[in-house]
BAFI-616920 format. One record per atom (N, C-alpha, C): residue in three letters; x, y, z. Coordinates in steps of 0.05 Angstrom, whole numbers, plus 32768, in hexadecimal, padded with zeros to 4 digits. Layout:
% residues N
ALAXYZ
...
% end
This chain:
% residues 357
MET804C80B6815F
MET803580C7815D
MET801B80B78164
LEU8019809F8159
LEU8001808F815D
LEU800980728161
ARG7FFD80648174
ARG800380488178
ARG7FEB80398181
LEU7FE880218176
LEU7FD3800E817E
LEU7FE07FF6818B
SER7FD57FEE81A2
SER7FE17FD781B0
SER7FCB7FC481B8
GLU7FCE7FAB81AE
GLU7FBB7F9581B5
GLU7F9E7F9D81B2
VAL7F987FAB819C
VAL7F7D7FB58197
VAL7F6B7F9F818C
ARG7F537F9E8197
ARG7F3F7F8B818C
ARG7F247F9A818B
VAL7F177F988174
VAL7EFD7FA38170
VAL7EEB7F8E8164
ASP7ED67F878171
ASP7EC37F728168
ASP7EAB7F7F815C
LEU7EA67F798142
LEU7E8E7F848135
LEU7E7F7F6D8128
GLY7E707F5F8139
GLY7E617F48812F
GLY7E737F328125
ALA7E717F2B810C
ALA7E817F158100
ALA7E9D7F1E80FA
PHE7EA27F3880FB
PHE7EBD7F4180F5
PHE7ECB7F4C810E
SER7EE57F468110
SER7EF47F528126
SER7F0E7F5D811B
LEU7F167F748127
LEU7F307F808121
LEU7F437F7B8138
GLU7F5A7F708132
GLU7F6E7F6B8146
GLU7F897F75813D
VAL7F947F89814B
VAL7FAE7F958144
VAL7FC07F92815D
GLY7FD47F80815A
GLY7FE67F7C8171
GLY7FF67F958177
HIS80027FA18162
HIS80127FB98166
HIS80157FC7814C
LEU80107FE1814C
LEU80147FF28135
LEU801C800D813F
HIS803480168136
HIS803F8030813F
HIS804480418127
VAL803880598126
VAL803B806C8110
VAL804C8083811B
ARG80628088810E
ARG8074809E8117
ARG806980B9810F
GLU807280CE811D
GLU806980E98117
GLU807280F180FB
GLY805F80FB80EC
GLY8065810480D0
GLY806680ED80BC
GLU806180D580C5
GLU806380BE80B3
GLU804980BC80A1
TYR804D80B38089
TYR803780AD8077
TYR8035808F8075
LEU802280838084
LEU801F80668085
LEU8007805F8074
VAL800B804C8062
VAL7FF580428051
VAL7FEC8027805C
ILE7FD28025805F
ILE7FC6800B8067
ILE7FBB7FFE804D
LEU7FC77FE78046
LEU7FC07FD9802E
LEU7FB17FBF8034
GLY7F9B7FBB8026
GLY7F8C7FA3802A
GLY7F757FA08016
THR7F6A7F898013
THR7F547F848001
THR7F3A7F8D800E
ASN7F247F8C7FFF
ASN7F0A7F93800B
ASN7F037F7F8021
GLY7EF97F8A8037
GLY7EF27F79804E
GLY7F097F738061
ALA7F217F7E805C
ALA7F387F79806D
ALA7F367F878088
GLY7F257F9C8089
GLY7F227FAB80A2
GLY7F307FC680A2
LYS7F367FD0808A
LYS7F457FE98088
LYS7F3680018094
THR7F1D8003808B
THR7F0C801A8095
THR7F07801780B3
VAL7F027FFE80BC
VAL7EFD7FF980D9
VAL7F15800280E9
LEU7F2D7FFD80DF
LEU7F46800680EC
LEU7F46802480EF
LEU7F41803380D9
LEU7F41805080DB
LEU7F2B805A80EE
GLU7F13804E80EC
GLU7EFD805780FE
GLU7F038051811B
THR7F12803C8120
THR7F1A8036813C
THR7F2D804B8146
ILE7F4080538136
ILE7F538068813E
ILE7F4480828142
ALA7F3080888131
ALA7F2180A18133
ALA7F0D80A1814B
GLY7F09808A8157
GLY7EF68089816E
GLY7EDA80828167
LEU7ED58077814F
LEU7EBA80718147
LEU7EB28054814E
HIS7EC580448157
HIS7EC080298162
HIS7ECD8027817D
GLY7EBE801C8190
GLY7ECA801781AB
GLY7EDC7FFF81AB
LEU7EF1800081BC
LEU7F047FEA81BE
LEU7EF97FD581D0
HIS7EFD7FBB81C9
HIS7EF77FA581DB
HIS7F107F9C81EA
ALA7F277FA681E0
ALA7F417FA181EE
ALA7F567FB381E2
GLY7F6B7FB881F1
GLY7F827FC781E7
GLY7F807FE581EA
ARG7F937FF381DE
ARG7F95801081E0
ARG7F9B801D81C5
VAL7F8F803481C1
VAL7F97804681AB
VAL7FA2805F81B9
GLU7FBC806581B3
GLU7FC9807C81C0
GLU7FD3809081AC
LEU7FD180A981B3
LEU7FDB80BF81A3
LEU7FEE80D081B3
ARG800480D781A7
ARG801880E781B6
ARG8010810581B4
LYS8009811181CA
LYS8003812D81CC
LYS801B813C81D7
ALA8018815681DC
ALA802E816781E6
ALA8038815D8201
ASP802681528211
ASP802D8149822C
ASP8032812B822D
GLY8036811E8216
GLY803D81018217
GLY802780F0820A
TRP802B80D6820C
TRP801780C38201
TRP7FFD80C48210
GLN7FE780C58200
GLN7FCC80C6820C
GLN7FBC80AE8202
ASP7FB1809F8215
ASP7F9F8089820E
ASP7F8580958206
LEU7F7C809081ED
LEU7F64809C81E3
LEU7F4A808D81EA
THR7F4C807781F9
THR7F3580688200
THR7F20807A820E
GLY7F08807A8203
GLY7EF3808B820F
GLY7EF280A78204
TRP7F0680B081F5
TRP7F0680CB81EA
TRP7EF380CC81D3
PRO7EE180DF81D1
PRO7ED080E281BA
PRO7EE080EA81A2
ALA7ED580E5818A
ALA7EE480EA8171
ALA7EED8107816F
GLU7EDC811A8177
GLU7EE281368173
GLU7EF981408184
ARG7F0081318199
ARG7F16813981AB
ARG7F31812D81A3
ARG7F32811C8190
ARG7F4A810C818B
ARG7F5E811B8179
GLY7F568130816C
GLY7F69813F815B
GLY7F70812F8142
ILE7F5B81208137
ILE7F5F810F8120
ILE7F4D8118810A
GLY7F58811B80F2
GLY7F49812280DA
GLY7F42810880CB
PHE7F2B810880BD
PHE7F2280EF80B0
PHE7F1680F78094
VAL7F2080EB807F
VAL7F1580EE8064
VAL7F0C80D3805A
TYR7EF280D08057
TYR7EE780B7804D
TYR7EE980B6802E
GLN7EE5809E8024
GLN7EE780998007
GLN7ED380AA7FF7
ASP7EBA80AE8001
ASP7EA780BE7FF3
ASP7EA680DB7FFD
TYR7EBA80E2800D
TYR7EBF80FE8016
TYR7EAB8109802A
LEU7E9181018029
LEU7E7D810A803C
LEU7E7C81288040
LEU7E7D8136802A
LEU7E798153802B
LEU7E5C815A802F
PHE7E568170803D
PHE7E3A81788042
PHE7E2F81858028
PRO7E1C8179801C
PRO7E1381838001
PRO7E05819E8003
HIS7DF981A5801A
HIS7DEB81BF801C
HIS7DFD81D68024
LEU7E1781D0802A
LEU7E2A81E58031
LEU7E3D81EB801A
SER7E478203801A
SER7E5B820A8006
SER7E7681FD800D
VAL7E8981FF7FFB
VAL7EA481F58001
VAL7EAF82038019
GLU7EAC821D801A
GLU7EB7822C8031
GLU7EAA8222804B
GLN7E90821E804B
GLN7E8282158063
GLN7E8A81F9806B
ASN7E8F81E88057
ASN7E9881CC805C
ASN7EB381CD806A
ILE7EC681DD8060
ILE7EE081DF806C
ILE7EDE81EA8089
ARG7ECD81FE808C
ARG7ECA820B80A6
ARG7EBD81FA80BB
PHE7EAF81E580B2
PHE7E9E81D580C5
PHE7EAE81CA80DC
GLY7EC581BF80D6
GLY7ED581B280EB
GLY7EE281C680FF
LEU7EE181DF80F8
LEU7EED81F48109
LEU7EDA81FE811F
HIS7EC181F5811E
HIS7EAF81FE8133
HIS7EBA81F6814E
GLY7EBC820A8160
GLY7EC78205817B
GLY7EE58204817C
ARG7EF382068165
ARG7F1082068164
ARG7F1B8222815E
ALA7F0C82328150
ALA7F15824D8148
ALA7EFC825E8146
ARG7F0182788147
ARG7EEB828B8145
ARG7EF182A28131
GLY7EDB82AC8127
GLY7EDC82C58116
GLY7EF382C68102
ASP7F0482DA8105
ASP7F1982DF80F1
ASP7F2C82C780F0
ALA7F3282BA8107
ALA7F4482A48107
ALA7F39828D80F6
LYS7F1F828880F9
LYS7F12827380E9
LYS7F13827980CC
ARG7F0C829180C4
ARG7F0D829980A8
ARG7F298297809C
ALA7F3C82A080AC
ALA7F58829F80A3
ALA7F618282809E
ARG7F59827080B0
ARG7F61825480AD
ARG7F5482488094
VAL7F3B824E808F
VAL7F2E82448078
VAL7F3C824D805E
ARG7F438267805D
ARG7F5082728046
ARG7F6C82668043
GLU7F7A82628059
GLU7F9582568058
GLU7F94823A804D
ILE7F8382298058
ILE7F82820D804F
ILE7F76820A8033
ALA7F64821C802C
ALA7F5A821C8011
ALA7F6F82227FFC
ALA7F8182358003
ALA7F97823B7FF2
ALA7FAB82247FEF
LEU7FB082178006
LEU7FC382018006
LEU7FB981E97FF5
THR7F9F81E47FF6
THR7F9381CE7FE7
THR7F8981D57FCC
GLY7F8C81EF7FC4
GLY7F8481F77FAA
GLY7F6681F97FA5
VAL7F5682007FB9
VAL7F3982017FB5
VAL7F2E821D7FBA
THR7F3F82317FBB
THR7F36824C7FC1
THR7F2082557FAD
HIS7F24824E7F94
HIS7F1082567F7F
HIS7EF682477F82
LEU7EF582337F93
LEU7EDC82227F96
LEU7ECC822A7FAF
LEU7ED6823C7FBF
LEU7ECA82417FDA
LEU7EAC82477FDA
GLY7EA382537FC5
GLY7E86825B7FC4
GLY7E7482467FB8
ARG7E8082307FAE
ARG7E70821B7FA0
ARG7E6782057FB3
ARG7E5481F57FAA
ARG7E4981DE7FB9
ARG7E5681C57FAF
PRO7E5881B07FBF
PRO7E6581977FB7
PRO7E5A818A7F9E
ALA7E40818D7F99
ALA7E34817F7F82
ALA7E4081897F68
GLY7E4A81A17F67
GLY7E5581AC7F4E
GLY7E7381A77F4B
LEU7E7F81977F5C
LEU7E9C81927F5B
LEU7EA281777F4F
SER7EBA81767F43
SER7EC4815C7F38
SER7ECD814B7F50
GLY7ED381327F4A
GLY7EDD81207F5F
GLY7EF6812A7F6B
GLY7F0981347F5A
GLY7F22813E7F65
GLY7F1E81577F76
GLU7F0C81687F6E
GLU7F0681807F7E
GLU7EF981797F98
GLN7EE781667F98
GLN7EDB815D7FB1
GLN7EF081517FC4
GLN7F0381427FB8
GLN7F1881367FC9
GLN7F29814C7FD6
LYS7F2F81617FC7
LYS7F3F81777FD3
LYS7F2F81857FE9
VAL7F1581897FE5
VAL7F0581967FF9
VAL7F0481868013
ALA7F00816B8010
ALA7EFF81598027
ALA7F1A815A8036
LEU7F30815A8027
LEU7F4A815C8033
LEU7F4E81768041
ALA7F45818C8035
ALA7F4781A78041
ALA7F3881A7805C
ARG7F20819C805C
ARG7F0F819C8074
ARG7F1D818C808A
ALA7F2A81768083
ALA7F3781658097
ALA7F51817380A2
LEU7F5F81818090
LEU7F78818E8098
LEU7F7381A880A7
ALA7F5C81B480A3
ALA7F5681CE80AF
ALA7F5881CE80CE
ILE7F5381B780DA
ILE7F5381B580F7
ILE7F6F81B08102
ARG7F8381B080F0
ARG7F9F81A980F8
ARG7FA0818F8107
PRO7F98817980FB
PRO7F9781608109
PRO7FB381558110
ASP7FB581468125
ASP7FCE8138812C
ASP7FD281218118
VAL7FBC81148112
VAL7FBC80FD8100
VAL7FA5810080EB
LEU7FAB80FA80D2
LEU7F9780FB80BD
LEU7F9280DF80B3
LEU7F7980D780B2
LEU7F7180BC80A8
LEU7F6380C0808D
LEU7F6E80B18079
LEU7F6480B3805E
LEU7F5A80988055
ASP7F4080958051
ASP7F33807C804A
ASP7F2E807A802C
GLU7F40806D801D
GLU7F3E806B8000
GLU7F3980867FF3
PRO7F49809B7FF9
PRO7F4280B67FF1
PRO7F4380BA7FD3
LEU7F5180A87FC4
LEU7F5580AD7FA7
LEU7F44809A7F96
ALA7F3480897FA3
ALA7F2680747F95
ALA7F13807E7F7F
ALA7F0780967F83
ALA7EF380A17F71
ALA7F0080AE7F58
LEU7F1A80B07F57
LEU7F2880BE7F42
LEU7F3180AB7F2D
ASP7F3480B57F13
ASP7F4080A37EFF
ASP7F5E80A17F04
ARG7F6A808F7EF5
ARG7F8680877EFB
ARG7F99809F7EF9
MET7F9780AF7EE4
MET7FA980C67EE2
MET7FA580DA7EF8
ALA7F8B80E07EFD
ALA7F8580F37F13
ALA7F8E80E97F2E
ARG7F8B80CE7F31
ARG7F9380C27F4B
ARG7FB180C57F50
ARG7FC180C17F3B
ARG7FDE80C37F3E
ARG7FE680DF7F45
ASP7FDB80F37F37
ASP7FE1810F7F3D
ASP7FD881177F59
MET7FBF810E7F60
MET7FB481167F7A
MET7FC381097F91
ALA7FCD80F07F8D
ALA7FDC80E27FA1
ALA7FF580F27FA9
ALA800380FB7F96
ALA801B810B7F9B
ALA801481257FA9
GLU7FFE81327FA1
GLU7FF5814B7FAD
GLU7FED81477FCA
VAL7FDE81317FD0
VAL7FD5812B7FEB
VAL7FED81277FFD
LYS800181187FF5
LYS801881138005
LYS8028812D800A
ARG802B813D7FF5
ARG803981577FF9
ARG802B8169800D
LEU8011816B800B
LEU8002817B801E
LEU80058172803A
CYS80038158803E
CYS8005814D8059
CYS802181518064
ARG8036814E8053
ARG80518153805C
ARG805581708064
ASP804B81828053
ASP804E819E8058
ASP804081A68072
GLN802A81998079
GLN801B819F8091
GLN8026819080AA
GLY8039817E80A5
GLY8044816F80BB
GLY8031815B80C8
VAL801F815080B7
VAL800A813E80C1
VAL8012812180BF
THR800D811280D3
THR801180F480D3
THR7FF880E880C5
VAL7FFD80D780B1
VAL7FE780CD80A0
VAL7FE580AF80A1
LEU7FCC80A580A2
LEU7FC58089809D
LEU7FB380898085
HIS7FBC807D806F
HIS7FAE807E8055
HIS7FA78061804D
VAL7F8D805C804B
VAL7F8380428044
VAL7F7F803F8026
THR7F888028801B
THR7F8480237FFF
THR7F8480057FF9
HIS7F797FFD7FE2
HIS7F7C7FE17FD9
HIS7F8F7FE07FC1
SER7F9A7FF77FBA
SER7FAC7FF97FA2
SER7FC97FF67FAB
LEU7FD67FE27FA0
LEU7FF27FDE7FA6
LEU80037FF57F9B
GLU7FFD7FFE7F83
GLU800B80147F77
GLU800A802D7F89
GLU7FF280337F93
GLU7FEE804A7FA5
GLU7FFE80467FBF
ALA7FFE802E7FC9
ALA800B80297FE3
ALA8029802D7FE1
VAL803680217FCC
VAL805380237FCB
VAL805D803E7FC2
SER804C804D7FB4
SER805580677FAA
SER8052807D7FC0
LEU803F80787FD3
LEU8039808C7FE7
LEU804680868003
GLY8046806D800A
GLY804C80668026
GLY80698068802D
ASP806F80758044
ASP808980738050
ASP808C8056805A
GLU8076804C8065
GLU8074802F806B
GLU805880268063
VAL8054800C8060
VAL803B80008058
VAL80347FEB806C
ALA801B7FEC8077
ALA80117FD78088
ALA7FFC7FC78079
VAL80017FAD8076
VAL7FEF7F9C8068
VAL7FDA7F90807C
LEU7FC17F948075
LEU7FAB7F8B8087
LEU7F9C7F748078
GLY7F967F5F8087
GLY7F877F49807C
GLY7F757F3C8091
SER7F5B7F3A808C
SER7F487F2E809F
SER7F4B7F3A80BB
GLY7F4E7F5580BC
GLY7F4F7F6380D5
GLY7F697F6180E4
ARG7F7E7F5680D7
ARG7F987F5380E4
ARG7FAE7F6280D5
VAL7FC17F6E80E2
VAL7FD87F7A80D5
VAL7FEB7F6480CF
LEU7FF07F5F80B5
LEU80017F4880AD
LEU801E7F5080AB
GLN80247F6980A3
GLN803F7F7280A0
GLN80407F90809E
VAL80547F9C80AA
VAL80597FB880A8
VAL80767FBB809E
ALA807A7FC88087
ALA80957FC9807B
ALA80977FE18068
SER80AF7FE78060
SER80B37FFB804B
SER80A87FF08031
PRO80A18001801E
PRO80987FF68004
PRO80AA7FE27FF7
ASP80C47FE77FF7
ASP80D77FD57FEB
ASP80D87FBA7FF9
GLU80D97FBB8014
GLU80D97FA28023
GLU80C07F92801F
LEU80A97FA0801E
LEU80907F93801A
LEU808E7F857FFF
LEU80987F927FEA
LEU80977F867FD0
LEU80A97F6E7FCD
HIS80C17F6F7FDA
HIS80D47F5A7FD5
HIS80D87F477FED
LYS80CC7F4D8004
LYS80CF7F3B801B
LYS80B47F398029
PRO809F7F30801B
PRO80867F2C8028
PRO80887F17803E
VAL807A7F1A8054
VAL807D7F09806B
VAL80717EED8067
ASP805C7EEB8056
ASP80507ED18052
ASP80427ED18036
ARG80367EBA8030
ARG802A7EB78015
ARG80137ECB8011
GLN80037ED08025
GLN7FED7EE28023
GLN7FF67EFE801B
VAL800A7F078029
VAL80157F228022
VAL80227F228007
ALA80307F0C8000
ALA803D7F0A7FE6
ALA80297F0C7FCF
GLU80127EFF7FD2
GLU7FFD7F017FBE
GLU7FF27F1D7FBB
LEU7FEF7F2A7FD2
LEU7FE37F457FD2
LEU7FF67F597FC5
VAL80107F557FC8
VAL80237F697FBD
VAL802E7F617FA2
GLY80227F4E7F94
GLY80287F497F79
GLY803F7F367F73
CYS80467F257F86
CYS80597F107F80
CYS804B7EF97F71
GLU804B7EFB7F57
GLU803B7EE87F47
GLU80477ECC7F45
ASN80617ECA7F4C
ASN806E7EB07F4C
ASN80707EA67F69
LEU805E7E957F71
LEU805D7E8A7F8C
LEU805E7E6C7F8A
ILE80747E607F95
ILE80797E447F91
ILE807F7E377FAC
ASP80717E227FB3
ASP80777E127FCB
ASP80917E037FC6
ALA80A37E037FDA
ALA80BD7DF77FD6
ALA80C97DEE7FF0
ASP80E07DE17FEF
ASP80EF7DD88006
ASP81097DE78007
ALA810F7DF3801E
ALA81287E028021
ALA813C7DF48033
ASP81557DF5802B
ASP816B7DEB803B
ASP81817E01803B
GLY817F7E13804F
GLY81907E2A804F
GLY81897E3D8039
SER819C7E438027
SER81977E558011
SER818F7E477FF7
LYS818E7E2C7FF8
LYS81867E1C7FE1
LYS81697E157FE4
VAL815A7E197FCE
VAL813E7E147FCD
VAL81377E007FB7
ARG812A7DEA7FBE
ARG81237DD67FAA
ARG81057DD97FA4
LEU80FF7DDE7F8B
LEU80E47DE27F82
LEU80D87DC77F78
PRO80BE7DC57F76
PRO80B27DAD7F6B
PRO80BE7DA67F4F
GLY80C47D8D7F4B
GLY80D07D857F32
GLY80EE7D847F33
GLY80FA7D8D7F4A
GLY81167D8A7F4F
GLY81277DA27F48
LEU811C7DB77F3D
LEU812C7DCF7F37
LEU81357DDD7F50
GLU814E7DE67F51
GLU81597DF47F68
GLU815F7E117F62
LEU81597E227F76
LEU81607E3E7F75
LEU81707E467F8D
ARG81817E5A7F89
ARG81907E657FA0
ARG81827E7E7FA9
SER81817E827FC4
SER81757E997FD0
SER818A7EA77FE1
ALA81877EC17FE4
ALA81997ED07FF6
ALA81917ECD8013
SER81787EC48017
SER816F7EBF8032
SER81717EA18038
SER816B7E9A8051
SER816F7E7E8059
SER81577E748069
ALA81507E5B8064
ALA81397E4F8073
ALA813D7E318072
ALA812C7E238081
ALA812D7E068082
ALA81107DFB8082
GLY810C7DE78071
GLY80F17DDB8070
GLY80E07DE7805A
LYS80C57DE4805E
LYS80B27DED804B
LYS80B17E0C804A
VAL80B27E178032
VAL80B07E34802E
VAL809F7E3A8016
THR80987E538013
THR808C7E5D7FF9
THR80A07E707FED
VAL80A97E6A7FD5
VAL80BB7E7B7FC6
VAL80AA7E917FB8
ALA80B17EAA7FBE
ALA80A37EC17FB2
ALA80B67ED07F9F
ILE80AF7ED27F86
ILE80BF7EDF7F72
ILE80AE7EF37F62
ARG80B67F0C7F61
ARG80A87F207F52
ARG80AE7F1D7F34
PRO809A7F1F7F22
PRO809F7F1C7F05
PRO80B47F307EFB
GLU80B57F497F06
GLU80C87F5C7EFC
GLU80E47F567F04
ASP80E87F437F16
ASP81037F3C7F1F
ASP81107F267F0D
LEU81017F1B7EFA
LEU810B7F077EE7
LEU81167F167ECF
ILE812F7F117EC8
ILE813C7F1E7EB1
ILE813E7F0A7E9A
LEU81347F127E83
LEU81367F027E6B
LEU814E7F0B7E5B
THR81617EFA7E55
THR817A7F027E48
THR81837EEE7E33
GLU81937EF87E20
GLU819F7EE67E0C
GLU81BA7EDC7E15
ASP81C67EEA7E2A
ASP81E27EE37E32
ASP81E37EE07E50
PRO81DF7EC87E5A
PRO81E07EC37E77
PRO81FC7EC67E83
SER82117EC67E72
SER822C7EC87E7D
SER82327EE37E8A
LEU82207EF67E86
LEU82237F117E92
LEU821D7F107EB0
PHE82117EFA7EB9
PHE82087EF87ED5
PHE82187EE27EE3
GLY82247EE97EFA
GLY82347ED67F09
GLY82227EC17F17
GLU822A7EA87F16
GLU821A7E937F21
GLU82187E947F3F
ALA822A7EA17F4D
ALA82297EA27F6A
ALA82117EB37F74
GLU820A7EC77F64
GLU81F57EDA7F6D
GLU81DC7ED77F5D
TRP81DD7EC87F47
TRP81C67EC77F35
TRP81BD7EAA7F30
ASN81A37EA67F2D
ASN81997E8D7F23
ASN81947E907F05
VAL81A07E7D7EF6
VAL819D7E7E7ED9
VAL818D7E667ED0
LEU81777E6B7EC2
LEU81657E557EBA
LEU81617E577E9C
SER815C7E407E90
SER81557E3E7E74
SER81377E3F7E72
GLY812C7E527E62
GLY810F7E557E61
GLY81047E527E45
GLU80EA7E4A7E45
GLU80DB7E487E2B
GLU80C17E587E2F
VAL80BB7E697E1C
VAL80A37E7A7E1E
VAL808A7E687E19
GLU80787E687E2C
GLU80607E597E2A
GLU80487E6B7E21
ARG804A7E857E28
ARG80337E977E23
ARG803C7EB47E26
LEU80317EC67E16
LEU80367EE27E18
LEU801B7EF07E1C
VAL801A7F017E30
VAL80017F107E36
VAL80077F2D7E37
ALA7FFC7F3D7E24
ALA80027F597E22
ALA7FF27F687E37
GLY7FFF7F7B7E44
GLY7FF27F8D7E58
GLY7FF77FAA7E50
PRO7FEC7FBD7E5F
PRO7FEE7FD97E58
PRO800B7FE47E5A
ALA801B7FD87E6B
ALA80377FE37E6F
ALA804C7FCE7E69
HIS80467FB57E6A
HIS805A7FA07E66
HIS804C7F877E5B
VAL805C7F747E53
VAL80527F5A7E49
VAL80597F457E5F
VAL80457F357E66
VAL804A7F1F7E79
VAL80547F077E68
VAL806C7EFE7E6F
VAL80787EE77E60
VAL80767ECF7E73
GLU80667EBB7E6B
GLU80647EA37E7B
GLU80787E8E7E70
LEU80887E847E83
LEU809F7E737E7B
LEU809F7E587E8A
SER80A87E447E7C
SER80B07E2B7E8A
SER80CF7E2C7E8B
CYS80DA7E287EA3
CYS80F67E2D7EA7
CYS81047E147EB3
GLN811D7E0F7EAB
GLN812D7DFA7EB5
GLN81497E057EBD
GLU81587DF67ECD
GLU81747DFD7ED2
GLU81837DF87EB8
ARG819C7E027EB8
ARG81AD7DFF7EA0
ARG81B07DE17E99
THR81B17DD17EAE
THR81B67DB47EA9
THR819C7DA67E9F
GLY81867DB47EA0
GLY816D7DA87E96
GLY815D7D9A7EAB
SER81667D9A7EC4
SER81577D8C7EDA
SER81417D9E7EE4
GLY812A7D927EEB
GLY81147DA17EF7
GLY81077DB47EE3
LYS80F07DBD7EEB
LYS80E27DD17EDA
LYS80CF7DE17EEC
VAL80CC7DFA7EE7
VAL80BA7E0B7EF6
VAL80AD7E1F7EE3
PHE80947E267EE7
PHE80877E3A7ED7
PHE80887E557EE5
LEU80917E6A7ED7
LEU80957E847EE2
LEU80897E997ED0
LYS80827EB07EDC
LYS80797EC77ECD
LYS808D7EDD7ECF
ALA80947EE97EB8
ALA80A77F007EB7
ALA80997F177EA9
PHE80A37F2F7EAE
PHE80997F477EA0
PHE80AE7F4F7E8C
ALA80A57F587E75
ALA80B77F637E60
ALA80AA7F7B7E53
LEU80BA7F8F7E4C
LEU80B07FA67E3E
LEU80AB7F9E7E21
PRO80967FA97E14
PRO80907FA27DF8
PRO80A87FA47DE5
PRO80B97FBA7DE7
PRO80D07FBB7DD5
PRO80E37FA37DD9
ASP80E67F9A7DF2
ASP80F87F837DF7
ASP80EC7F697DEB
VAL80D27F667DEC
VAL80C57F4F7DE0
VAL80CA7F4E7DC2
THR80C87F667DB6
THR80CD7F687D99
THR80EA7F637D92
ARG80FC7F707DA2
ARG81197F6D7D9C
ARG81227F517D9F
LYS81187F437DB3
LYS81217F277DB8
LYS81107F137DA9
ALA80FD7F1D7D99
ALA80EC7F0C7D89
ALA80DF7EF67D9A
LEU80D57EFE7DB1
LEU80C87EEA7DC2
LEU80AD7EE27DB7
ARG80A87EC87DB6
ARG808E7EBD7DAE
ARG808B7EA27DBC
VAL80747E977DBB
VAL80707E7D7DC7
VAL80847E697DBB
GLY80927E5B7DCC
GLY80A67E487DC4
GLY80C27E537DC3
SER80C67E6D7DC6
SER80E17E797DC6
SER80F07E6F7DDE
ARG810B7E6B7DDA
ARG811D7E647DF0
ARG812B7E7D7DF9
VAL812E7E807E14
VAL813A7E987E1F
VAL81467E917E3A
TRP815C7E9E7E41
TRP81687E9B7E5B
TRP81597EAD7E6F
VAL81547EA17E86
VAL81457EB07E9C
VAL81587EB27EB4
VAL815D7ECB7EBC
VAL81717ECF7ED2
VAL81627EDD7EE9
LEU81697ED37F01
LEU815C7EDC7F19
LEU81707EDF7F30
ALA81727EF77F3B
ALA81857EFB7F51
ALA817D7EEB7F69
ALA81917EE07F77
ALA818C7ED07F8F
ALA817E7EE17FA4
GLU81847EFB7FA5
GLU81787F0D7FB9
GLU815B7F127FB4
ARG81517F0B7F9C
ARG81367F0F7F94
ARG81257EF57F97
VAL81327EE17FA1
VAL81237EC87FA7
VAL811C7EC97FC4
HIS81037ED27FCA
HIS80FB7ED67FE6
HIS80ED7EBD7FF0
LEU80F37EB68009
LEU80E87E9E8015
LEU80D47EA6802B
CYS80BB7E9F8027
CYS80A67EA4803B
CYS80A47E8A804C
VAL80A87E8D8065
VAL80A77E758076
VAL808E7E758088
% end
C-alpha cells in the first residue's frame, strides 16, 4: 500500500533517512522512538508536508504504484491526526468532520457521510458542540472521525493517545484499531510508548536519529532486538558486553551462558527481566535448554505491577559472577520469602539469551 525508498529529507541540523519501508494494505504499523527521533517528520514527509531531497514515497492506487513526489497533500488520499488534534475551535463537531469533505462530496452525500462516520466513532451526540467543551477522549474521537470521513488510503496518527490518562489510553487504543480495521484503512501510528507499540502494532518500526533501526513483529522486537540501541529502547534491562564462540557466551568474570543463536567475537547479550525464572527446584529444567545459575538477592524494588529483583549470579560451580535484574510478582516474593541476602536459583532459557552483534 505504501513504500518509501532511499528517502532523505534535510531540515537544517536534522535529517531523515529511510532506506526502505514497506507498509502492506490494511496493516497497522507502529513507529516507535524517543523524542527527537524524527517520528513526526516521517509522517509529515509521507503526507507531503516536507519536500524530498532524495528517494521516493509511493502509494498503491487502483491503477498501480504512484510516485507521490510533487503531489500536494490534499491529493494524496492520506488522513492525518496530530497529537493535539488541531480541531477548529470556532466550528461545531459536525462542521469539523465535514471540513475534509469539501470538494469530495456534496449535499446529501456529505451529510450522510458525516452521520455515518459520527455513528462509527461514537460522536453523534456531540455533533452540535464545539471542541472547547469536549474531553480529551471526545476530541480524539472527533479528530479521528474527521480523518476517516475522507475514506483515506492511509491514516497517519501522531501520538494520538498521549493526552489521555493510562486507563482511557488503553481503552481508546483498542477502539482506534478496531475502527481502522473495520474501515479497511492502512495505519502508521507514532508513539514513544513501548506498551502501546506492542499491543497495537501488527509490526513495529523503531526509529532513532532519523533512521529506521528495525522493523519486526512485536514478539521479535522484544526478544530479538537488532542492536544495543534497540534493546535499550524495548526494555532489555540486562545488557552485557561479552565474547561469543558459537552458542557459548563468556561474560565478564568468566561466567558462561548458552544461547540458542550463534555468533563469533564481541557481542552484547540482551536478556529481558521477565525471562529470568526464580525457582527453588532447578532440577525441573533440563541443562541442555536452560541456563541454571545460583543467585543472591542484592536489592528489591517494588513497582506498580511487579517487584524488580536485583541479583548477583554465578554458575552452579561457583565460577564467574554477573548482576541481573528479574521481575517477580508480589505474591511470589512473599511466598519465596525473598529479601536482601536470600539465595535462589535463577533459570534462563537458552532461546532467551539474545546476541546483538
